[in-house]
N, CA, C and O of each residue as an XYZ file, in Angstrom:
432
protein
N      -7.253     12.495      0.900
C      -7.214     10.969      0.446
C      -6.044     10.640     -0.139
O      -5.713     11.185     -1.192
N      -5.206      9.631      0.518
C      -4.063      9.359      0.010
C      -3.880      8.631     -1.286
O      -4.594      7.629     -1.316
N      -3.210      8.789     -2.296
C      -3.030      8.271     -3.661
C      -4.218      8.329     -4.297
O      -4.894      7.339     -4.576
N      -4.537      9.600     -4.571
C      -5.857      9.841     -5.650
C      -5.458      9.112     -6.716
O      -4.352      8.683     -7.046
N      -6.876      9.017     -7.358
C      -6.799      8.208     -8.786
C      -7.729      6.879     -8.644
O      -8.498      6.721     -7.696
N      -7.586      6.074     -9.555
C      -8.637      4.711     -9.514
C      -8.053      3.916     -8.443
O      -6.939      3.989     -7.925
N      -9.194      3.017     -8.183
C      -8.852      1.707     -7.354
C      -9.194      0.655     -8.137
O     -10.068      0.680     -9.004
N      -8.448     -0.361     -7.811
C      -8.491     -1.552     -8.837
C      -8.948     -2.705     -7.825
O      -8.501     -2.738     -6.679
N      -9.877     -3.663     -8.315
C     -10.174     -4.796     -7.483
C      -8.821     -5.807     -7.405
O      -8.148     -6.163     -8.372
N      -8.638     -6.119     -6.191
C      -7.512     -6.425     -5.512
C      -7.493     -8.137     -5.913
O      -7.856     -8.978     -5.091
N      -7.074     -8.447     -7.120
C      -7.000     -9.861     -7.527
C      -5.753    -10.232     -7.928
O      -4.956     -9.300     -8.035
N      -5.371    -11.275     -8.170
C      -3.910    -11.778     -8.696
C      -3.777    -11.034    -10.080
O      -2.969    -10.216    -10.516
N      -5.015    -11.713    -10.646
C      -4.831    -11.209    -12.428
C      -4.753     -9.734    -12.377
O      -3.795     -9.274    -12.999
N      -5.566     -8.833    -11.759
C      -5.445     -7.328    -11.814
C      -3.931     -6.643    -11.530
O      -3.313     -5.770    -12.140
N      -3.611     -7.441    -10.317
C      -2.448     -6.889     -9.833
C      -1.124     -7.054    -10.504
O      -0.083     -6.408    -10.382
N      -1.487     -8.270    -11.377
C      -0.406     -8.717    -12.207
C      -0.017     -7.354    -13.374
O       1.070     -7.237    -13.940
N      -1.007     -6.568    -13.510
C      -0.910     -5.721    -14.187
C      -0.446     -4.087    -13.729
O      -0.395     -3.061    -14.407
N      -0.182     -4.307    -12.470
C       0.538     -3.032    -11.719
C       1.891     -2.653    -12.148
O       2.607     -3.479    -12.714
N       2.342     -1.275    -11.878
C       3.467     -1.016    -12.331
C       4.683     -1.676    -11.951
O       4.827     -1.771    -10.732
N       5.595     -2.156    -12.662
C       6.768     -2.891    -12.285
C       7.938     -2.052    -12.148
O       9.015     -2.267    -12.705
N       7.629     -0.920    -11.246
C       8.610     -0.056    -10.723
C       8.185      0.579     -9.483
O       7.105      0.397     -8.921
N       9.200      1.395     -9.081
C       9.239      1.928     -7.567
C       7.691      2.719     -7.284
O       6.886      2.905     -8.197
N       7.494      3.059     -6.116
C       6.202      4.049     -5.947
C       5.763      3.647     -4.683
O       6.434      3.066     -3.830
N       4.249      4.095     -4.597
C       3.445      3.527     -3.555
C       2.400      2.803     -3.746
O       1.967      2.923     -4.891
N       1.811      2.090     -3.081
C       0.711      1.298     -3.071
C      -0.409      1.515     -1.789
O      -0.032      1.845     -0.664
N      -1.500      1.334     -2.056
C      -2.538      1.569     -0.971
C      -3.436      0.300     -0.913
O      -3.950     -0.072     -1.968
N      -3.654     -0.351      0.162
C      -4.707     -1.452      0.168
C      -5.926     -0.838      0.910
O      -5.878     -0.083      1.880
N      -6.962     -1.279      0.307
C      -8.235     -0.579      0.723
C      -9.189     -1.930      1.016
O      -9.032     -2.946      0.338
N     -10.206     -1.852      2.100
C     -11.058     -2.780      2.571
C     -12.373     -2.185      2.211
O     -12.925     -1.521      3.089
N     -13.035     -2.332      0.920
C     -14.110     -1.336      0.501
C     -13.651     -0.117      0.346
O     -12.819      0.231     -0.492
N     -14.313      0.727      1.345
C     -14.027      2.197      1.064
C     -12.939      2.703      2.332
O     -12.853      3.914      2.535
N     -12.128      1.760      3.162
C     -11.396      1.835      4.113
C     -10.109      1.764      3.755
O      -9.732      0.646      3.405
N      -9.083      2.900      3.737
C      -7.706      2.479      3.729
C      -7.098      1.828      4.583
O      -6.929      2.411      5.654
N      -6.611      0.574      4.467
C      -6.269     -0.299      5.630
C      -4.699     -0.248      5.707
O      -4.235     -0.535      6.810
N      -3.836      0.062      4.740
C      -2.508     -0.100      4.470
C      -1.911      0.635      3.368
O      -2.306      0.477      2.212
N      -0.861      1.529      3.718
C       0.053      2.282      2.849
C       1.383      1.781      2.845
O       1.980      1.728      3.920
N       1.966      1.385      1.740
C       3.240      1.131      1.595
C       4.105      1.386      0.573
O       3.512      1.777     -0.432
N       5.316      1.307      0.457
C       6.224      1.587     -0.881
C       6.801      0.476     -1.212
O       6.848     -0.553     -0.538
N       7.393      0.732     -2.590
C       8.241      0.065     -3.165
C       9.410      0.839     -3.624
O       9.366      1.771     -4.427
N      10.494      0.352     -3.024
C      11.663      1.304     -3.477
C      12.689      0.298     -4.423
O      12.301     -0.517     -5.260
N      13.924      0.559     -4.094
C      15.087     -0.007     -4.875
C      15.015     -1.447     -5.109
O      15.055     -1.842     -6.274
N      14.916     -2.250     -4.184
C      14.669     -3.597     -4.123
C      13.523     -4.228     -4.573
O      13.531     -5.457     -4.653
N      12.301     -3.445     -4.954
C      11.028     -4.260     -5.108
C      10.303     -3.302     -6.084
O      10.763     -2.210     -6.420
N       9.220     -3.774     -6.473
C       8.077     -3.039     -7.514
C       7.076     -2.875     -6.795
O       7.086     -3.434     -5.698
N       5.895     -2.056     -7.188
C       4.641     -2.134     -6.774
C       4.015     -3.284     -6.828
O       3.353     -3.761     -5.905
N       4.246     -3.917     -8.206
C       3.616     -5.170     -8.630
C       4.162     -6.206     -7.598
O       3.334     -6.930     -7.046
N       5.349     -6.326     -7.322
C       6.053     -7.398     -6.376
C       5.388     -7.407     -5.002
O       4.923     -8.396     -4.436
N       5.416     -6.085     -4.532
C       4.764     -5.996     -3.087
C       3.304     -6.259     -3.230
O       2.747     -6.964     -2.389
N       2.617     -5.731     -4.263
C       1.015     -6.210     -4.212
C       1.197     -7.874     -4.261
O       0.734     -8.494     -3.304
N       1.649     -8.393     -5.005
C       1.576     -9.924     -5.140
C       1.975    -10.444     -3.629
O       1.237    -11.213     -3.013
N       3.201     -9.954     -3.100
C       3.557    -10.493     -1.781
C       2.408    -10.472     -0.644
O       2.253    -11.350      0.205
N       1.724     -9.439     -0.776
C       0.410     -9.034      0.155
C      -0.540    -10.285     -0.262
O      -1.097    -10.934      0.623
N      -0.666    -10.525     -1.291
C      -1.791    -11.402     -1.800
C      -1.359    -12.638     -1.412
O      -2.276    -13.443     -1.244
N      -0.153    -13.082     -1.198
C       0.329    -14.361     -1.185
C       0.207    -14.564      0.466
O       0.242    -15.682      0.979
N       0.068    -13.416      1.175
C       0.109    -13.579      2.481
C       1.577    -13.366      3.350
O       1.797    -13.544      4.548
N       2.348    -12.981      2.419
C       3.759    -12.986      2.956
C       4.018    -11.814      3.876
O       4.909    -11.934      4.716
N       3.368    -10.762      3.803
C       3.665     -9.556      4.464
C       2.774     -9.065      5.830
O       3.168     -9.120      6.995
N       1.876     -8.727      5.499
C       0.909     -8.213      6.280
C      -0.405     -8.803      6.569
O      -1.329     -8.404      5.860
N      -0.740     -9.917      7.722
C      -1.717    -10.569      7.686
C      -3.118     -9.663      7.978
O      -4.238    -10.066      7.666
N      -2.874     -8.488      8.571
C      -3.733     -7.477      8.830
C      -4.505     -7.011      7.658
O      -5.629     -6.564      7.882
N      -4.030     -7.052      6.331
C      -4.507     -6.625      5.055
C      -5.040     -7.644      4.160
O      -5.284     -7.512      2.960
N      -5.214     -8.827      4.997
C      -5.826    -10.062      4.163
C      -7.061     -9.817      3.499
O      -7.254    -10.357      2.410
N      -7.909     -9.090      3.995
C      -9.177     -8.976      3.528
C      -9.442     -7.653      2.658
O     -10.543     -7.146      2.446
N      -8.212     -7.212      2.207
C      -8.240     -5.988      1.274
C      -8.930     -6.427      0.051
O      -8.757     -7.586     -0.326
N      -9.737     -5.583     -0.649
C     -10.679     -5.635     -1.865
C     -10.124     -4.885     -2.933
O     -10.389     -5.180     -4.098
N      -9.243     -3.771     -2.586
C      -8.921     -2.922     -3.618
C      -7.643     -2.477     -3.377
O      -7.272     -2.391     -2.206
N      -6.795     -2.135     -4.408
C      -5.566     -1.255     -4.418
C      -5.492     -0.071     -5.010
O      -6.478      0.013     -5.742
N      -4.850      0.883     -5.081
C      -4.209      1.874     -5.960
C      -2.725      2.170     -5.820
O      -2.092      1.716     -4.866
N      -2.245      2.812     -6.616
C      -0.787      3.124     -6.672
C      -0.423      4.468     -6.990
O      -1.324      5.238     -7.322
N       0.824      4.891     -6.938
C       1.328      6.145     -7.369
C       2.762      5.831     -7.601
O       3.434      5.280     -6.730
N       3.284      6.197     -8.852
C       4.582      6.178     -9.124
C       5.231      7.350     -8.375
O       4.680      8.421     -8.120
N       6.675      6.931     -8.012
C       7.212      8.084     -7.272
C       8.782      7.589     -7.241
O       9.113      6.443     -6.940
N       9.597      8.533     -7.565
C      11.220      8.551     -7.692
C      11.815      8.433     -6.091
O      12.826      7.854     -5.697
N      10.924      9.110     -5.422
C      11.334      8.865     -3.719
C      10.101      8.444     -2.999
O       9.257      9.259     -2.627
N      10.008      7.160     -2.807
C       8.696      6.700     -2.135
C       9.043      6.689     -0.808
O       8.045      6.492     -0.116
N      10.105      6.827     -0.137
C      10.084      6.898      1.372
C       9.733      8.383      1.730
O       9.079      8.356      2.772
N       9.871      9.426      1.370
C       9.394     10.663      1.736
C       7.886     10.615      1.270
O       7.026     10.747      2.141
N       7.537     10.448      0.057
C       6.290     10.473     -0.197
C       5.520      9.410      0.887
O       4.452      9.896      1.259
N       5.729      8.422      1.329
C       4.981      7.685      1.981
C       5.034      8.183      3.522
O       4.133      7.858      4.294
N       5.957      8.863      3.876
C       5.857      9.780      4.904
C       4.847     10.989      5.153
O       4.212     11.289      6.164
N       4.918     11.648      3.752
C       4.009     12.670      3.733
C       2.427     12.123      3.660
O       1.545     12.735      4.265
N       2.192     11.152      3.023
C       1.043     10.583      2.836
C       0.475     10.030      4.305
O      -0.710     10.158      4.610
N       1.466      9.396      5.184
C       0.866      8.729      6.285
C       0.613     10.136      7.336
O      -0.443     10.322      7.941
N       1.613     10.906      7.393
C       1.263     12.254      8.137
C       0.108     12.886      7.756
O      -0.518     13.375      8.697
N      -0.392     13.034      6.603
C      -1.644     13.475      6.075
C      -3.104     12.685      6.751
O      -4.136     13.160      7.223
N      -2.708     11.495      6.575
C      -3.822     10.413      7.113
C      -3.934     10.889      8.536
O      -4.952     11.389      9.012
N      -2.664     10.667      9.250
C      -2.848     10.610     10.832
C      -3.531     12.142     11.155
O      -4.537     12.158     11.864
N      -3.026     13.334     10.673
C      -3.551     14.444     10.778
C      -5.215     14.322     10.588
O      -5.991     14.677     11.476
N      -5.586     13.850      9.489
C      -7.007     13.858      9.144
C      -7.807     12.830     10.054
O      -9.001     12.981     10.310
N      -7.045     11.780     10.516
C      -8.083     10.771     11.152
C      -7.416     10.460     12.859
O      -7.892      9.617     13.619
N      -6.436     11.207     13.130
C      -5.918     11.040     14.344
C      -5.341      9.573     14.690
O      -5.280      9.154     15.846
N      -4.960      8.904     13.656
C      -4.203      7.465     13.711
C      -3.755      7.319     12.280
O      -4.014      8.091     11.357
N      -3.002      6.144     12.233
C      -2.440      5.516     10.987
C      -3.648      4.564     10.317
O      -4.652      4.242     10.951
N      -3.434      4.242      9.187
C      -4.295      3.122      8.683
C      -3.967      1.908      9.592
O      -2.851      1.672     10.054
N      -4.980      1.240      9.767
C      -5.037      0.375     11.014
C      -3.991     -0.890     10.773
O      -3.725     -1.637     11.714
N      -3.390     -1.095      9.409
C      -2.628     -2.123      9.235
C      -0.940     -1.403      9.529
O       0.080     -1.994      9.883
N      -1.097     -0.288      9.297
C       0.334      0.595      9.382
C       0.549      0.950     10.912
O       1.630      1.381     11.312
N      -0.628      0.731     11.815
C      -0.178      0.955     13.075
C       0.777     -0.145     13.879
O       1.398     -1.029     13.289
N       0.791      0.005     14.999
C       1.761     -0.805     15.758
C       1.356     -2.321     15.888
O       2.178     -3.224     16.043
N       0.059     -2.485     15.812
C      -0.416     -3.684     15.844
C      -0.524     -4.498     14.340
O      -0.719     -5.687     14.088
N      -0.348     -3.532     13.623
C      -0.467     -4.053     11.791
C       0.847     -4.360     11.313
O       1.484     -4.949     12.186
N       1.503     -4.181     10.235
C       2.009     -4.637      9.630
C       3.643     -4.603     10.365
O       3.995     -3.802     11.231
N       4.454     -5.644      9.787
C       5.669     -5.980     10.452
C       6.793     -5.108      9.493
O       7.972     -4.984      9.825
N       6.366     -4.687      8.584
C       7.213     -3.815      7.926
C       6.917     -3.608      6.421
O       5.995     -4.289      5.973
N       7.461     -2.897      5.701
C       7.182     -2.647      4.112
C       8.048     -3.245      3.327
O       9.246     -3.053      3.540
N       7.646     -4.061      2.297
C       8.539     -4.603      1.351
C       9.329     -3.483      0.627
O       8.840     -2.446      0.180
N      10.614     -3.856      0.584
C      11.353     -2.900     -0.596
C      11.943     -1.629      0.349
O      12.789     -0.886     -0.150
N      11.486     -1.413      1.682
C      11.937     -0.281      2.306
C      13.481     -0.332      2.691
O      14.008      0.625      3.257
């Protein structure tokens, strides 16, 4: 499972408490991972989560109910690793990371 650890209810109030630093974040719709993204030098995990909540990034993930995060000094390579693991396990990317999903990752 990408980004082990707790999942938080995806609301603005709770996302305001997400780390204000670089790393990775995952958006979940109940128990399904729907999007895996990264926050690197120009952004933060908190900012990316709030952009998603505002509908500025990925309409595919609009129904996300939970999020999780992982701090990383090298979010790009870590994101690639987690997406490769997901593809190996499920034979596809998370639905909002696929070609029909997100237009891009904030802070990439």
